[in-house]
C-alpha positions as protocol buffer text, in pm:
chain_id: "A"
residue {
  index: 1
  type: MET
  ca { x: 2656 y: 1848 z: -624 }
}
residue {
  index: 2
  type: THR
  ca { x: 2728 y: 1490 z: -704 }
}
residue {
  index: 3
  type: LYS
  ca { x: 2825 y: 1161 z: -474 }
}
residue {
  index: 4
  type: ARG
  ca { x: 3157 y: 1125 z: -723 }
}
residue {
  index: 5
  type: GLU
  ca { x: 3238 y: 1535 z: -700 }
}
residue {
  index: 6
  type: GLN
  ca { x: 3142 y: 1499 z: -318 }
}
residue {
  index: 7
  type: TYR
  ca { x: 3389 y: 1249 z: -273 }
}
residue {
  index: 8
  type: GLY
  ca { x: 3656 y: 1398 z: -463 }
}
residue {
  index: 9
  type: LEU
  ca { x: 3631 y: 1127 z: -763 }
}
residue {
  index: 10
  type: GLU
  ca { x: 3674 y: 1130 z: -1131 }
}
residue {
  index: 11
  type: PHE
  ca { x: 3517 y: 937 z: -1374 }
}
residue {
  index: 12
  type: TYR
  ca { x: 3711 y: 821 z: -1715 }
}
residue {
  index: 13
  type: LYS
  ca { x: 3730 y: 644 z: -2017 }
}
residue {
  index: 14
  type: LEU
  ca { x: 4048 y: 500 z: -2166 }
}
residue {
  index: 15
  type: SER
  ca { x: 4058 y: 371 z: -2507 }
}
residue {
  index: 16
  type: SER
  ca { x: 4385 y: 204 z: -2689 }
}
residue {
  index: 17
  type: ASP
  ca { x: 4301 y: -21 z: -2963 }
}
residue {
  index: 18
  type: GLY
  ca { x: 3945 y: -55 z: -3000 }
}
residue {
  index: 19
  type: ILE
  ca { x: 3912 y: -133 z: -2619 }
}
residue {
  index: 20
  type: THR
  ca { x: 3759 y: 86 z: -2428 }
}
residue {
  index: 21
  type: GLY
  ca { x: 3819 y: 82 z: -2000 }
}
residue {
  index: 22
  type: TYR
  ca { x: 3653 y: 256 z: -1773 }
}
residue {
  index: 23
  type: ASN
  ca { x: 3817 y: 408 z: -1419 }
}
residue {
  index: 24
  type: CYS
  ca { x: 3759 y: 525 z: -1120 }
}
residue {
  index: 25
  type: ARG
  ca { x: 4041 y: 784 z: -925 }
}
residue {
  index: 26
  type: CYS
  ca { x: 4036 y: 1013 z: -674 }
}
residue {
  index: 27
  type: LYS
  ca { x: 4133 y: 1386 z: -793 }
}
residue {
  index: 28
  type: ASP
  ca { x: 4406 y: 1558 z: -744 }
}
residue {
  index: 29
  type: GLY
  ca { x: 4610 y: 1263 z: -585 }
}
residue {
  index: 30
  type: ILE
  ca { x: 4456 y: 1309 z: -274 }
}
residue {
  index: 31
  type: LEU
  ca { x: 4532 y: 1018 z: -17 }
}
residue {
  index: 32
  type: ASP
  ca { x: 4200 y: 943 z: 239 }
}
residue {
  index: 33
  type: HIS
  ca { x: 3962 y: 715 z: 305 }
}
residue {
  index: 34
  type: ASN
  ca { x: 3781 y: 832 z: -32 }
}
residue {
  index: 35
  type: ASN
  ca { x: 4029 y: 647 z: -210 }
}
residue {
  index: 36
  type: SER
  ca { x: 3903 y: 316 z: -116 }
}
residue {
  index: 37
  type: LEU
  ca { x: 3627 y: 347 z: -345 }
}
residue {
  index: 38
  type: GLN
  ca { x: 3847 y: 338 z: -598 }
}
residue {
  index: 39
  type: PHE
  ca { x: 3721 y: -36 z: -633 }
}
residue {
  index: 40
  type: LEU
  ca { x: 3456 y: 118 z: -892 }
}
residue {
  index: 41
  type: SER
  ca { x: 3706 y: 53 z: -1131 }
}
residue {
  index: 42
  type: TYR
  ca { x: 3642 y: -306 z: -1066 }
}
residue {
  index: 43
  type: LEU
  ca { x: 3300 y: -306 z: -1169 }
}
residue {
  index: 44
  type: ASP
  ca { x: 3179 y: -371 z: -1515 }
}
residue {
  index: 45
  type: ARG
  ca { x: 2831 y: -355 z: -1644 }
}
residue {
  index: 46
  type: ALA
  ca { x: 2712 y: -647 z: -1471 }
}
residue {
  index: 47
  type: GLY
  ca { x: 2851 y: -670 z: -1136 }
}
residue {
  index: 48
  type: THR
  ca { x: 2697 y: -280 z: -1129 }
}
residue {
  index: 49
  type: GLU
  ca { x: 2394 y: -398 z: -1143 }
}
residue {
  index: 50
  type: LEU
  ca { x: 2425 y: -691 z: -924 }
}
residue {
  index: 51
  type: LEU
  ca { x: 2586 y: -509 z: -641 }
}
residue {
  index: 52
  type: LEU
  ca { x: 2269 y: -205 z: -671 }
}
residue {
  index: 53
  type: GLN
  ca { x: 2084 y: -488 z: -671 }
}
residue {
  index: 54
  type: GLU
  ca { x: 2173 y: -616 z: -301 }
}
residue {
  index: 55
  type: ILE
  ca { x: 2203 y: -296 z: -169 }
}
residue {
  index: 56
  type: ASN
  ca { x: 1829 y: -264 z: -265 }
}
residue {
  index: 57
  type: THR
  ca { x: 1745 y: -598 z: -147 }
}
residue {
  index: 58
  type: PHE
  ca { x: 1912 y: -509 z: 199 }
}
residue {
  index: 59
  type: LEU
  ca { x: 1757 y: -218 z: 218 }
}
residue {
  index: 60
  type: ASP
  ca { x: 1413 y: -315 z: 133 }
}
residue {
  index: 61
  type: THR
  ca { x: 1389 y: -602 z: 459 }
}
residue {
  index: 62
  type: ASP
  ca { x: 1185 y: -464 z: 711 }
}
residue {
  index: 63
  type: GLU
  ca { x: 1458 y: -692 z: 985 }
}
residue {
  index: 64
  type: PRO
  ca { x: 1540 y: -420 z: 1218 }
}
residue {
  index: 65
  type: TYR
  ca { x: 1835 y: -685 z: 1353 }
}
residue {
  index: 66
  type: ARG
  ca { x: 2059 y: -689 z: 1000 }
}
residue {
  index: 67
  type: SER
  ca { x: 2315 y: -939 z: 997 }
}
residue {
  index: 68
  type: ILE
  ca { x: 2608 y: -801 z: 766 }
}
residue {
  index: 69
  type: TYR
  ca { x: 2597 y: -913 z: 415 }
}
residue {
  index: 70
  type: GLU
  ca { x: 2902 y: -979 z: 201 }
}
residue {
  index: 71
  type: SER
  ca { x: 2899 y: -929 z: -117 }
}
residue {
  index: 72
  type: MET
  ca { x: 2936 y: -1142 z: -372 }
}
residue {
  index: 73
  type: VAL
  ca { x: 3054 y: -908 z: -703 }
}
residue {
  index: 74
  type: LEU
  ca { x: 3462 y: -837 z: -648 }
}
residue {
  index: 75
  type: GLU
  ca { x: 3671 y: -1171 z: -570 }
}
residue {
  index: 76
  type: HIS
  ca { x: 4002 y: -948 z: -467 }
}
residue {
  index: 77
  type: ASN
  ca { x: 3750 y: -725 z: -239 }
}
residue {
  index: 78
  type: ASP
  ca { x: 3621 y: -718 z: 32 }
}
residue {
  index: 79
  type: LEU
  ca { x: 3246 y: -565 z: 36 }
}
residue {
  index: 80
  type: ASP
  ca { x: 3016 y: -564 z: 346 }
}
residue {
  index: 81
  type: ILE
  ca { x: 2687 y: -431 z: 392 }
}
residue {
  index: 82
  type: GLU
  ca { x: 2655 y: -334 z: 703 }
}
residue {
  index: 83
  type: TYR
  ca { x: 2323 y: -174 z: 805 }
}
residue {
  index: 84
  type: PRO
  ca { x: 2313 y: 169 z: 753 }
}
residue {
  index: 85
  type: ASP
  ca { x: 2720 y: 167 z: 644 }
}
residue {
  index: 86
  type: PHE
  ca { x: 2960 y: -11 z: 340 }
}
residue {
  index: 87
  type: ARG
  ca { x: 3285 y: -135 z: 420 }
}
residue {
  index: 88
  type: ILE
  ca { x: 3518 y: -200 z: 193 }
}
residue {
  index: 89
  type: ASP
  ca { x: 3799 y: -449 z: 256 }
}
residue {
  index: 90
  type: LYS
  ca { x: 3766 y: -487 z: 613 }
}
residue {
  index: 91
  type: LEU
  ca { x: 3919 y: -110 z: 691 }
}
residue {
  index: 92
  type: PRO
  ca { x: 3808 y: 20 z: 1005 }
}
residue {
  index: 93
  type: TYR
  ca { x: 3584 y: 321 z: 869 }
}
residue {
  index: 94
  type: THR
  ca { x: 3255 y: 312 z: 636 }
}
residue {
  index: 95
  type: PHE
  ca { x: 3074 y: 522 z: 425 }
}
residue {
  index: 96
  type: PRO
  ca { x: 2689 y: 550 z: 453 }
}
residue {
  index: 97
  type: LEU
  ca { x: 2485 y: 293 z: 247 }
}
residue {
  index: 98
  type: ALA
  ca { x: 2307 y: 563 z: 94 }
}
residue {
  index: 99
  type: ASP
  ca { x: 2586 y: 758 z: -28 }
}
residue {
  index: 100
  type: ILE
  ca { x: 2750 y: 418 z: -194 }
}
residue {
  index: 101
  type: LYS
  ca { x: 2376 y: 345 z: -360 }
}
residue {
  index: 102
  type: ASP
  ca { x: 2378 y: 686 z: -548 }
}
residue {
  index: 103
  type: LEU
  ca { x: 2757 y: 678 z: -610 }
}
residue {
  index: 104
  type: LEU
  ca { x: 2717 y: 285 z: -781 }
}
residue {
  index: 105
  type: GLN
  ca { x: 2393 y: 463 z: -952 }
}
residue {
  index: 106
  type: GLU
  ca { x: 2669 y: 722 z: -1161 }
}
residue {
  index: 107
  type: TRP
  ca { x: 2893 y: 463 z: -1212 }
}
residue {
  index: 108
  type: LEU
  ca { x: 2577 y: 276 z: -1396 }
}
residue {
  index: 109
  type: ASP
  ca { x: 2486 y: 572 z: -1591 }
}
residue {
  index: 110
  type: PHE
  ca { x: 2904 y: 619 z: -1671 }
}
residue {
  index: 111
  type: LEU
  ca { x: 2930 y: 301 z: -1771 }
}
residue {
  index: 112
  type: LYS
  ca { x: 2632 y: 349 z: -1957 }
}
residue {
  index: 113
  type: ALA
  ca { x: 2751 y: 663 z: -2166 }
}
């Protein structure tokens, strides 16, 4: 099972007048914590690669007490790496950082296809 399936997300392309847009949305209109994962729609290929690089750099450190890292990828969304979790827009819940890393890789693969 992919991470997008695990979190009930679907990726899709929209094309109009030669312009292609990429979107992420929750399947079946279910409203839950996973809706915040739709921030992927705002990430282009370069932004996705940068966020993956930030996560990998954060995970590669040997420091036992890591401070919260605030991603600079998106201006209108707060994306915080709070090892071992990932927080979106200061919401009271988090997602496992490993899941976000896998989900971002799936999104990047989708954007490249």
